[in-house]
C-alpha positions as CSV (number, residue, x, y, z in Angstrom):
1,M,75.2,29.9,-18.2
2,L,77.6,28.8,-15.5
3,N,80.2,28.3,-18.2
4,L,79.5,32.0,-19.4
5,I,80.0,33.1,-15.9
6,Y,83.7,31.7,-15.8
7,F,84.3,33.0,-19.4
8,V,83.4,36.7,-18.1
9,I,85.4,36.2,-14.8
10,V,88.5,35.3,-16.5
11,L,88.2,37.6,-19.2
12,A,87.7,40.5,-16.9
13,I,90.8,39.3,-14.6
14,L,93.2,39.2,-17.2
15,I,91.8,42.5,-19.2
16,F,91.8,44.5,-15.6
17,V,95.7,43.1,-14.8
18,H,96.9,44.2,-18.6
19,E,95.2,47.4,-18.3
20,L,96.1,48.3,-14.8
21,C,99.3,48.0,-15.5
22,H,99.3,50.4,-18.6
23,F,97.5,52.7,-16.1
24,L,100.1,52.2,-13.2
25,V,103.3,52.9,-15.3
26,A,101.3,55.9,-17.3
27,R,100.6,57.4,-14.0
28,I,104.2,57.0,-12.6
29,S,105.3,58.4,-15.6
30,G,103.3,61.8,-15.4
31,V,101.1,61.1,-18.2
32,K,97.4,62.1,-17.7
33,I,94.8,59.3,-18.2
34,L,91.6,59.9,-19.5
35,T,89.5,56.9,-19.4
36,F,90.4,53.2,-17.8
37,S,87.6,50.9,-19.5
38,L,87.1,47.7,-19.2
39,G,85.4,46.6,-22.1
40,F,84.9,48.2,-25.5
41,G,81.9,49.9,-27.2
42,K,79.2,51.7,-25.0
43,K,79.5,52.7,-22.0
44,L,77.6,51.1,-19.5
45,L,79.0,52.3,-15.9
46,T,81.1,54.9,-15.5
47,F,82.4,57.2,-12.5
48,R,85.1,59.6,-12.5
49,R,88.0,60.1,-9.9
50,G,90.5,62.9,-10.1
51,E,90.9,63.7,-13.8
52,T,90.3,60.3,-14.5
53,E,86.8,58.4,-16.2
54,Y,86.8,55.0,-14.9
55,A,84.3,52.9,-17.0
56,I,82.8,49.4,-17.6
57,S,81.7,48.8,-21.5
58,A,79.2,46.7,-23.4
59,I,81.7,44.4,-25.2
60,P,83.9,42.7,-22.7
61,L,86.5,41.3,-25.2
62,G,89.5,43.8,-24.0
63,G,89.7,46.9,-22.6
64,Y,91.6,50.5,-22.9
65,V,93.7,53.1,-20.8
66,K,93.1,56.5,-23.0
67,M,96.1,58.7,-22.5
68,L,96.3,62.6,-23.2
69,G,97.9,63.2,-26.5
70,E,97.7,59.5,-27.4
71,S,95.8,60.3,-30.4
72,S,97.1,62.9,-33.0
73,E,93.4,63.9,-32.8
74,D,93.3,64.9,-29.1
75,E,93.7,68.6,-28.2
76,V,96.6,69.2,-26.0
77,P,96.0,72.3,-23.6
78,V,99.6,74.3,-23.6
79,E,99.6,74.1,-19.6
80,E,99.0,69.8,-20.0
81,A,101.6,69.5,-22.8
82,H,104.1,68.2,-20.1
83,K,101.4,65.2,-19.1
84,A,100.9,63.9,-22.8
85,F,101.8,60.5,-23.7
86,S,103.4,61.9,-27.4
87,N,105.5,63.8,-25.5
88,K,106.9,61.7,-23.5
89,P,110.7,60.2,-24.1
90,P,110.8,57.1,-26.4
91,L,112.0,55.0,-23.5
92,V,109.0,56.3,-21.3
93,K,106.6,55.4,-24.3
94,M,108.2,52.0,-24.5
95,A,108.1,51.6,-21.2
96,I,103.9,52.0,-20.7
97,A,103.5,49.7,-23.7
98,F,105.3,47.0,-22.5
99,S,104.2,46.7,-19.1
100,G,100.7,45.6,-20.0
101,P,102.0,42.4,-21.5
102,F,104.8,42.0,-19.3
103,F,102.5,41.9,-16.0
104,N,100.4,39.4,-17.9
105,V,103.5,37.2,-17.7
106,L,103.9,38.0,-14.2
107,F,100.6,37.3,-13.1
108,A,100.8,34.0,-14.8
109,A,103.7,33.3,-12.8
110,F,101.9,34.2,-9.7
111,V,98.8,31.9,-10.6
112,F,101.1,29.0,-11.4
113,F,103.0,30.0,-7.8
114,V,99.4,29.5,-6.1
115,I,98.8,26.4,-8.1
116,F,102.0,24.9,-6.6
117,L,101.6,26.0,-3.1
118,T,98.1,25.2,-2.6
119,G,97.8,21.7,-4.5
120,F,97.8,20.3,-8.2
121,E,97.7,17.1,-9.9
122,A,100.9,15.6,-11.1
123,P,101.7,12.2,-12.6
124,S,102.3,9.6,-10.2
125,T,105.6,8.5,-9.4
126,G,104.8,4.8,-9.9
127,T,103.0,2.9,-12.4
128,R,99.4,3.1,-11.4
129,I,97.7,3.6,-14.5
130,G,95.4,6.3,-14.8
131,Q,93.3,7.0,-18.0
132,V,92.6,4.0,-20.5
133,P,91.0,5.4,-23.6
134,K,88.7,3.4,-25.4
135,G,90.2,1.6,-28.9
136,E,93.6,1.8,-27.8
137,P,95.5,-1.4,-27.4
138,A,95.6,-0.9,-23.6
139,Y,92.0,-1.2,-23.3
140,S,91.7,-3.9,-25.9
141,A,93.9,-6.1,-23.8
142,G,91.7,-5.5,-20.4
143,L,94.1,-3.1,-18.5
144,Q,91.8,-0.8,-16.4
145,E,92.6,2.5,-14.6
146,G,94.2,1.9,-11.1
147,D,96.0,-1.2,-12.2
148,V,99.6,-0.9,-11.0
149,V,102.1,-2.6,-13.6
150,S,104.8,-4.7,-11.8
151,T,106.2,-6.5,-14.7
152,I,106.5,-6.4,-18.5
153,D,108.0,-9.7,-20.3
154,G,109.3,-10.3,-17.1
155,R,111.1,-6.9,-16.7
156,K,110.5,-5.1,-13.1
157,V,109.5,-1.7,-13.6
158,S,108.5,0.7,-10.4
159,Q,108.4,3.8,-12.2
160,W,106.6,5.1,-15.2
161,T,109.3,6.1,-17.2
162,E,110.6,2.5,-16.7
163,L,107.4,1.5,-18.1
164,Q,107.1,3.4,-21.1
165,K,110.7,2.5,-21.9
166,A,109.5,-1.3,-21.6
167,V,107.5,-0.6,-23.9
168,T,109.1,1.5,-26.6
169,D,112.3,-0.6,-26.8
170,D,110.1,-3.8,-28.5
171,T,109.8,-2.3,-31.8
172,A,108.4,-5.6,-33.1
173,L,105.0,-4.8,-31.9
174,R,104.5,-8.0,-30.9
175,P,102.4,-9.4,-27.6
176,L,103.8,-8.1,-24.1
177,K,103.0,-9.8,-21.0
178,F,101.8,-7.5,-18.3
179,E,101.8,-8.5,-14.7
180,V,99.9,-5.9,-12.6
181,M,98.0,-5.8,-9.3
182,R,94.0,-5.2,-9.7
183,H,92.6,-4.4,-5.5
184,G,95.4,-6.8,-4.2
185,K,95.0,-9.5,-6.8
186,P,97.7,-10.0,-9.5
187,E,96.3,-10.4,-13.2
188,V,98.3,-11.4,-16.3
189,L,97.5,-9.4,-19.8
190,M,98.7,-9.6,-23.1
191,V,99.1,-6.3,-24.5
192,T,100.2,-5.6,-28.2
193,P,101.4,-2.3,-28.6
194,K,100.6,-0.1,-32.0
195,A,102.9,1.9,-33.8
196,A,102.0,5.8,-33.6
197,E,103.3,8.4,-35.8
198,E,105.9,10.6,-33.2
199,K,104.6,14.3,-33.5
200,S,105.7,17.7,-31.9
201,L,103.8,19.8,-29.3
202,F,102.3,21.6,-32.0
203,G,101.2,18.2,-34.1
204,E,103.8,18.3,-36.3
205,S,104.5,14.9,-38.1
206,L,108.7,14.3,-36.9
207,G,108.7,11.3,-39.6
208,K,109.1,8.0,-37.6
209,T,106.8,6.0,-35.6
210,R,107.3,4.2,-31.9
211,P,105.3,1.5,-30.0
212,L,102.2,2.5,-28.0
213,I,99.7,1.0,-25.8
214,G,97.6,3.9,-25.0
215,V,97.7,4.8,-21.5
216,A,98.3,7.8,-19.3
217,P,99.8,7.6,-15.5
218,A,97.7,8.0,-12.7
219,L,97.4,11.8,-11.2
220,E,98.4,12.5,-7.4
221,L,98.0,15.5,-5.4
222,R,101.0,17.4,-4.5
223,K,101.9,20.2,-2.6
224,E,105.2,22.3,-2.8
225,S,106.8,24.9,-0.4
226,L,107.4,28.4,-0.4
227,A,110.6,27.8,-1.2
228,G,110.0,25.2,-3.8
229,A,106.8,26.5,-5.5
230,A,108.7,30.3,-6.6
231,P,111.2,28.8,-8.8
232,M,108.8,26.4,-10.3
233,A,106.3,28.9,-10.9
234,V,108.6,31.3,-12.8
235,L,110.1,28.2,-14.8
236,E,106.8,27.3,-15.9
237,A,105.7,30.7,-16.6
238,Y,108.8,30.9,-18.9
239,D,108.1,27.5,-20.6
240,W,104.6,28.5,-21.4
241,T,105.7,32.1,-23.0
242,E,108.7,30.3,-24.9
243,L,105.9,27.7,-26.5
244,T,103.6,30.3,-27.2
245,I,106.1,32.5,-29.0
246,V,107.7,29.2,-31.2
247,G,103.7,28.2,-31.7
248,I,103.2,32.0,-33.3
249,V,106.3,32.1,-35.3
250,K,105.3,28.2,-36.6
251,L,101.7,29.8,-37.5
252,I,103.5,32.7,-39.3
253,K,105.8,30.5,-41.3
254,G,103.0,28.0,-42.1
255,S,104.5,25.0,-40.2
256,I,101.0,24.8,-38.1
257,S,97.7,25.0,-39.9
258,P,95.7,28.5,-39.2
259,K,92.8,25.9,-38.3
260,N,94.9,25.9,-34.7
261,V,93.8,29.5,-34.1
262,G,90.9,29.7,-31.8
263,G,88.9,32.9,-30.8
264,P,86.2,33.4,-27.8
265,I,84.0,30.9,-28.8
266,L,86.9,28.3,-28.4
267,I,87.9,29.9,-24.8
268,F,84.6,29.7,-23.5
269,Q,84.2,25.9,-24.3
270,Q,88.1,25.7,-22.7
271,V,86.8,27.7,-19.7
272,G,84.1,25.8,-19.0
273,Q,85.8,22.3,-19.1
274,S,88.7,23.2,-17.1
275,A,86.2,24.8,-14.3
276,K,84.3,21.3,-14.3
277,A,88.1,19.8,-13.8
278,G,88.7,21.7,-10.5
279,R,90.3,24.7,-9.2
280,S,94.0,23.7,-10.2
281,S,93.0,23.3,-14.1
282,F,90.7,26.2,-14.0
283,L,93.7,28.5,-12.5
284,R,95.9,26.8,-14.9
285,L,94.0,27.5,-17.7
286,L,93.7,31.6,-16.6
287,A,97.6,31.7,-16.1
288,I,98.0,30.2,-19.9
289,I,95.5,32.5,-21.7
290,S,97.3,35.3,-19.6
291,I,100.7,34.3,-21.3
292,N,98.8,34.0,-24.9
293,L,97.3,37.6,-24.0
294,G,100.7,39.0,-23.4
295,V,102.8,37.6,-26.1
296,V,100.2,38.4,-28.6
297,N,99.7,42.2,-27.6
298,L,103.9,42.3,-28.3
299,L,103.2,41.6,-31.9
300,P,104.2,44.7,-33.8
301,I,100.9,44.6,-35.6
302,P,99.6,48.5,-35.6
303,V,96.9,49.3,-32.7
304,L,98.8,46.3,-30.5
305,D,101.2,47.0,-27.7
306,G,103.8,46.0,-29.8
307,S,103.5,48.6,-32.6
308,H,103.9,51.4,-29.9
309,I,106.9,49.9,-28.7
310,L,108.2,49.4,-32.2
311,F,107.5,53.3,-33.3
312,S,109.1,54.2,-30.0
313,F,112.2,52.4,-31.1
314,F,112.4,54.0,-34.0
315,E,111.8,57.3,-32.6
316,F,114.8,56.6,-30.2
317,V,116.8,55.5,-33.2
318,I,116.3,58.5,-35.4
319,R,116.0,61.1,-32.6
320,R,112.6,62.4,-34.0
321,K,108.7,61.5,-33.9
322,I,107.3,59.3,-36.6
323,P,105.3,61.3,-39.1
324,E,101.9,61.8,-38.3
325,R,100.3,60.2,-41.3
326,T,102.4,57.3,-41.4
327,V,100.8,56.2,-37.8
328,E,97.9,57.0,-38.9
329,W,98.0,54.9,-42.1
330,S,99.9,51.7,-40.1
331,Q,96.8,52.2,-37.7
332,K,94.0,51.4,-40.2
333,V,96.6,48.6,-42.0
334,G,96.8,47.1,-38.2
335,I,92.6,47.3,-37.6
336,G,92.5,45.6,-41.2
337,I,94.7,42.9,-40.0
338,L,93.3,42.4,-36.8
339,I,89.9,42.0,-38.4
340,C,90.8,39.6,-40.3
341,I,92.8,37.2,-37.7
342,M,89.3,37.7,-35.6
343,A,87.7,36.4,-38.7
344,L,89.6,33.6,-38.9
345,A,89.5,32.7,-35.2
346,F,85.3,33.0,-35.5
347,Y,85.2,30.6,-38.4
348,N,87.6,28.1,-36.7
349,D,85.3,28.3,-33.6
350,F,82.1,27.9,-35.6
351,M,83.8,24.9,-37.6
352,R,84.8,23.2,-34.3
353,V,81.3,23.5,-32.9
354,F,79.1,22.4,-35.8
355,H,81.3,20.1,-37.2
356,G,83.8,18.9,-34.7
């Protein structure tokens, strides 16, 4: 139940952020907003303010801003023709469509800023060992969480990068002599690295191996100043945006297995785990999902924001509106594509749950 609450909170925040920016840019552009809804399907709660109906709907997996003239079926009164989305210049329509995804990325940068400002866990600057997973050479040799490595085969190490280099430089996979401090007392352990296949961030094989002992650095709490947190947040948001785009391209090209596609169940699990891990972990996942939402919505699939941007761009280039029949046909295709993607996501989610 607690995981469900966190899941709903995350979805509500991200949907609200995305749709709010569509709403604000449309209002600024003089477009009449008919409905602002969090969720799809049957409206559970509604109220009206001015010419807009605000609603909370039954299916909390999205939201929408219904604008006058957005659909070909809308009847636009002559006196309100200037408020219709369809009658706005292409650049205005592009700005309205782009605003939601763009604000998702901006929101993620803000969340990263809060994380860096209020405290976040980062790898220790020294050689204190953190996690030692079972089954790894370090665990079998007796290395423990909290050990501080001082030398490896007589080679002094004071930084984690030096520890990594001392292990990876020795490609013979022979026993290495680790001198560590444990609870203030020196210990000597022999650790034999294993050959581990090198993979990219997306799990792709790089075609080579490297020595590995299977340890992670200890984490420490850090805080940044206002001046330091701001550029770090922007860079973090940029890196995650780039990573998401590259991942989607690799998925389309077939470099990454479709099994990596996840849906609501995976998000539900990840949100619950991150909430248990602490505030920083939960906020970081919130930012990452926000970026994913923004990037995915920019795909040129009819119904998504990317298709509105693409159609408006064509209108700008050819100086006339796209035929309604073409728009309607493409939307039907887009809905079909989205249904297939969601079916794949749910299938993968259930396979993870029932088959690990």
